[in-house]
C-alpha positions in Angstrom: 154.8 107.3 101.1 156.3 104.2 99.4 154.8 102.2 96.6 153.5 99.5 99.0 151.3 101.9 100.7 149.8 103.8 97.8 145.9 104.0 98.2 146.0 103.1 101.9 145.0 105.6 104.5 147.6 106.9 106.8 147.5 106.0 110.5 144.8 108.1 112.1 143.1 108.9 108.8 139.7 107.6 108.1 139.3 105.5 104.8 137.1 106.9 102.3 133.6 105.7 102.7 131.2 105.4 99.8 127.8 107.0 100.7 124.4 106.7 99.2 123.2 109.2 96.8 120.1 111.4 97.6 118.0 109.3 95.2 119.2 106.1 96.8 118.2 107.3 100.3 114.9 108.6 99.0 114.2 105.1 97.5 115.0 103.4 100.8 112.7 106.0 102.6 109.9 105.4 100.0 110.2 101.5 100.5 110.0 102.0 104.2 106.7 104.0 104.0 105.3 103.4 100.5 102.0 102.2 101.9 101.3 105.7 103.2 101.0 107.0 99.6 97.5 107.2 98.1 96.8 105.0 95.1 98.8 102.2 93.8 102.6 102.0 94.4 103.4 102.0 90.7 101.6 105.4 90.4 103.5 106.8 93.5 106.8 105.5 92.0 106.1 107.4 88.7 105.1 110.7 90.4 108.0 110.6 93.0 110.8 109.3 91.0 109.7 109.9 87.4 110.6 106.3 86.3 108.7 103.3 85.4 107.9 100.6 88.0 110.2 98.2 86.0 113.1 100.6 86.2 112.3 101.4 89.9 112.6 97.7 90.8 115.8 97.3 88.8 117.3 100.2 90.7 115.9 99.0 94.1 117.3 95.5 93.5 120.8 96.8 92.7 120.6 99.2 95.7 119.7 96.5 98.3 122.8 94.5 97.1 125.0 97.4 98.0 126.9 97.3 101.5 126.2 101.0 101.9 122.4 100.4 101.7 122.7 97.7 104.4 124.7 100.0 106.6 122.1 102.8 106.1 119.0 100.8 107.0 119.8 97.1 107.9 116.3 96.0 108.8 114.7 97.3 105.7 117.4 96.0 103.4 117.4 92.6 105.1 113.6 92.4 104.8 113.7 93.3 101.1 116.5 90.7 100.4 114.3 88.0 102.3 111.3 89.0 100.2 113.2 88.9 96.9 114.7 85.5 97.7 111.3 84.2 98.7 109.9 85.3 95.3 112.8 83.8 93.5 112.2 80.5 95.2 108.6 80.6 94.3 109.3 81.2 90.6 111.9 78.5 90.5 109.5 75.9 92.1 106.8 76.8 89.6 109.1 76.4 86.7 110.2 72.9 88.1 106.5 72.0 88.6 106.1 72.0 92.3 104.6 74.3 95.0 106.5 75.4 98.1 
């Protein structure tokens, strides 16, 4: 293989595909069905993932920005992105002094 082709897959070889970790898949699954858990979502997050709700949302927001997550569950990821964008618009509008 010459220097120009280093890192490129050979003809007939599949390129390496980054896959989601088990935790990432569990988070997407939880978001898909969180309302089935008894009690508050924050309590379920702490019990299932052993992390604060703040950290959970940080991980979730980073996760839904990844193309692998979009490929794994496009409907859920697009819905979560839309909800996030709507909340950001509402916060910006409140800071600027008008309602949407």
